[in-house]
C-alpha positions in Angstrom: -0.2 -0.1 0.0 1.3 3.4 -1.0 2.1 6.1 2.0 0.5 8.6 -0.2 -2.7 9.8 1.9 -5.8 8.4 0.5 -9.2 9.7 1.6 -11.8 6.9 2.0 -15.6 7.9 1.4 -17.4 4.4 1.7 -21.0 4.2 0.2 -23.6 6.3 1.4 -21.0 9.0 3.2 -20.7 11.1 0.3 -23.3 13.7 1.4 -21.3 14.0 4.7 -18.2 14.5 2.8 -19.7 17.1 0.2 -21.9 19.0 2.9 -19.6 19.2 5.9 -15.9 19.0 4.2 -14.5 15.8 5.8 -13.3 12.3 4.8 -14.9 9.6 6.8 -11.3 8.2 6.9 -7.6 8.9 5.7 -5.3 5.9 5.0 -1.7 6.4 5.0 0.2 3.0 4.4 -1.3 0.7 6.6 -2.5 3.3 9.3 -6.3 4.2 8.9 -7.8 7.0 10.7 -11.7 7.7 11.3 -13.8 10.4 11.7 -16.0 10.4 14.7 -19.3 8.5 13.6 -22.5 9.0 15.3 -25.4 6.9 16.1 -27.3 7.6 12.6 -29.1 5.3 10.4 -28.8 5.1 6.4 -31.2 8.5 5.9 -29.2 10.3 8.8 -32.0 9.5 11.6 -30.5 9.0 15.3 -31.0 5.8 17.0 -33.7 6.0 19.5 -31.4 5.0 22.4 -27.5 4.4 23.2 -27.7 0.7 22.2 -29.2 1.6 18.7 -27.0 4.6 18.6 -24.0 2.7 19.2 -24.8 -0.2 17.1 -25.3 2.6 14.2 -22.0 4.0 15.0 -20.0 0.6 15.0 -21.9 -0.4 11.8 -20.8 2.7 10.2 -17.1 2.4 11.4 -17.2 -1.5 10.0 -18.5 -0.4 6.7 -15.7 2.5 6.6 -13.2 -0.1 7.4 -14.2 -2.2 4.7 -13.9 0.7 2.4 -10.4 0.9 3.4 -9.3 -2.4 3.0 -9.4 -3.3 6.8 -11.8 -4.6 9.6 -12.5 -4.1 12.9 -10.2 -7.2 14.1 -7.5 -4.2 12.8 -8.6 -1.6 15.3 -6.1 -0.7 17.6 -7.4 2.2 19.5 -11.0 3.3 20.2 -12.0 6.6 21.3 -15.6 7.3 22.4 -17.6 10.4 23.5 -20.5 10.4 25.5 -23.2 13.0 26.7 -24.2 10.7 29.8 -21.0 8.9 30.0 -22.2 7.4 33.8 -25.7 6.8 33.0 -25.2 5.0 29.5 -21.6 3.4 29.8 -23.2 -0.3 30.5 -25.7 0.2 27.4 -22.6 1.1 25.3 -20.4 -1.6 26.5 -23.1 -4.2 26.0 -22.7 -3.2 22.3 -19.0 -2.7 21.9 -18.5 -6.1 23.2 -20.6 -7.7 20.4 -18.0 -5.8 18.1 -15.2 -6.5 20.1 -15.5 -9.5 21.9 -11.6 -10.5 22.1 -8.3 -8.9 21.4 -9.9 -5.7 22.5 -8.4 -2.5 21.4 -7.1 0.7 23.7 -10.0 2.6 24.8 -10.9 6.1 26.0 -14.4 7.3 27.0 -14.7 10.5 27.5 -18.1 12.5 29.0 -18.9 15.7 26.7 -21.7 18.1 27.1 -23.0 18.0 23.4 -22.1 16.4 20.1 -22.9 18.0 16.7 -26.7 17.4 17.1 -28.9 17.6 20.5 -30.2 14.0 19.9 -26.6 12.1 19.2 -25.9 10.5 22.8 -22.5 9.3 21.5 -19.7 9.6 18.7 -16.8 6.9 18.3 -13.8 7.3 16.3 -11.1 4.8 15.8 -7.6 3.8 14.4 -6.7 0.9 12.8 -3.6 -0.8 11.3 -4.5 -2.9 8.2 -3.9 -6.5 8.4 -2.8 -6.2 12.2 -5.8 -8.3 13.6 -5.8 -11.6 14.6 -6.4 -14.3 12.1 
């Protein structure tokens, strides 16, 4: 893989790229940085609760990694931003553990006062190293 910077814009994410001027992911060599993913569906509607929003965000992360030539197994760092960290962390962890059942990445969870829209409960960003995951 080239050491040139590549912008990764998976199917369905083009409106975000065009309207808000950011790449969902950037890949340089085998390193991949993902922009924060919020808990919205394909129609950009927020999930009804933390579990649904976390699922939507992890599915978007999974799709973005696949578009970049990687997988969830390649995630080395996970950072999550929560508007109700203490109140909803158990629901978040329940979903996170479905997507990362073993070989856990590093994880930092941060409580914040607000995200981009008032209905957003969580935003997740990851760093991955392609082909580093367990076989």
